[in-house]
Each structure stands twice: as C-alpha cells, then as structure tokens.
N, C-alpha and C positions, 0 to 999 in steps of 0.2 A: 504494500500500500504506500510506503514511503517513496517508492520509485515514481509513482504517478503524481507527485506533488507538482504544482505549478509554481514557477518562480515569479513572484509579484514584486520583487525588489526594484524593478525598473519603474514602478508606479509610486515609489516612496518619494514625496516631495522634498524631504530633508536631505537627500543625497547630495544635491548641489546647493550648498548653504546660501550662496550669493543670489542664485536664481529664486530660491524660496523667499529670502528677505525682500527681494524686489517685487515679488508677487504680493506679499503682505502689504508693502508700502503702496502699491498701485490700488489694491482693494480698499485700503484705508482712505486714500485720496479720493477715490470715487464715491465712497460712502459718507465722506465728511459733510457735504451740504445737506444731505438727508438727515443725518444725525443732528446737525446743528438746528435745523428747522424743527425737528421733533423735540429737542431740548428747549427751544424757545416756546413751543406750544405747551409744554408741560410746566412752565413756570407758574407760581401761585397766582400771579395777576392774570395770566392768560386763562387759567382754569376758572377763575371767578368770572371773567368775561364770557367764557363759554356757558357758564351756568346762569347767566343773566335772565334769559327767558324762563327757565324753570323756576327760578327764585321769584320772579314777578308773578308767575302763575300761582305759586304757593301763597304769596302775600295777598293776592286778589281773593283767593279762596278763604283765607283767614279773615279778611275784612268782611266778606259777604256773610260768613258764618257768625262772626261777632255782631254784625249789624242785625242779623235775624234774631239772635239770642237777646240782644238789648231791646229789640222791639217787642218781644214776647214777655219779658220780665216786667212785672208791675212793681214800681218803686213806691213804698208807702210814703205818703206825704206827712211831714212833721209840721207842727205848728211853728216851732222855733228851733232852728238848728243849733243856735248858740246855747240853748238851755242845757243840752246834754254835755257840751264841752265845758260850759261854766260850772255845771254841777260836778263834773269829773275833776276839775281843778280846784273845787272848793270855794268858788266865787259865789257870793249871794246872788240870787236871781234878780234882786232890785238893781244891783250894779250891772249885771249882764243886760237887762232890759234897757237901762239907761244908756249903755254904750250902743246897743243896737238901734234904739230910737233917737239917738243923738240928743238925749235929754239928761240934764243933771238932776239926780234924785234929791229930794228934799232931806233936810236934817232928820226929820221924824222917820222917814223911810229908811235912811241909813241906820239910825239908832235901833229901829225895830229889827232890821235885817241882822245886824251884828249882835244884838242882844239875844236873838234866837239861836245863834251859832254857839254861844258859850254854854 
C-alpha cells in the first residue's frame, strides 16, 4: 500500500519561501480596501447610524403605547395639591393656603394654627 502513495510535495506552498511570502503580500494588498471598509462600517458610530430607523420605530411604538395608556388612566382630581405636600412637611394648612392664594393669614389664624400643633 505504501508503494501506491502519491507525492503531493510539489503542491506545498512553503517550499519556495520567497514565492509564498509574495503571494501572502499580494493577497493582503488586494484584501486591504475591503477590510478597511468593513472596519469603518463596524465602528460604534456607524453601527448607531445603521440602527437609526429601528430605534425610531421602537421610540414611535413606545410613544403610541404610552399615549394610549395615559388616555385610559383616570387621574383622581384633588382639591388642593399643596395640602398633601404641606401636610407631609408639617406646615399648617393656614400657611399653605395663604401661600397658594397669595394671601397673608391673619394673626388669629396663625395663632390658632400653631396652637393646635403643640
């Protein structure tokens, strides 16, 4: 069986080292423009530009869904939004109403409000 072996050594590209290196250099030179354009296309900025349309579509869907949800949700109306904030901060309601209505509370109103807090 060994006598029937085919000699493939003539196909070995590394036998002539100079010719082999020249072939590698010519392949690299021919592939350089294509590799450079691929490298430029794969930059982070280029990838963001390529994703511009899908990102705009996703943002549009998010806006439409948010608008639909906001239109369906019923927001309970409060009589005075500052009452809750003033109460949480410990400010008497007389002062909060005075600030909201741009009216200075009277001395008796202030006295009653602060006397009740003690």
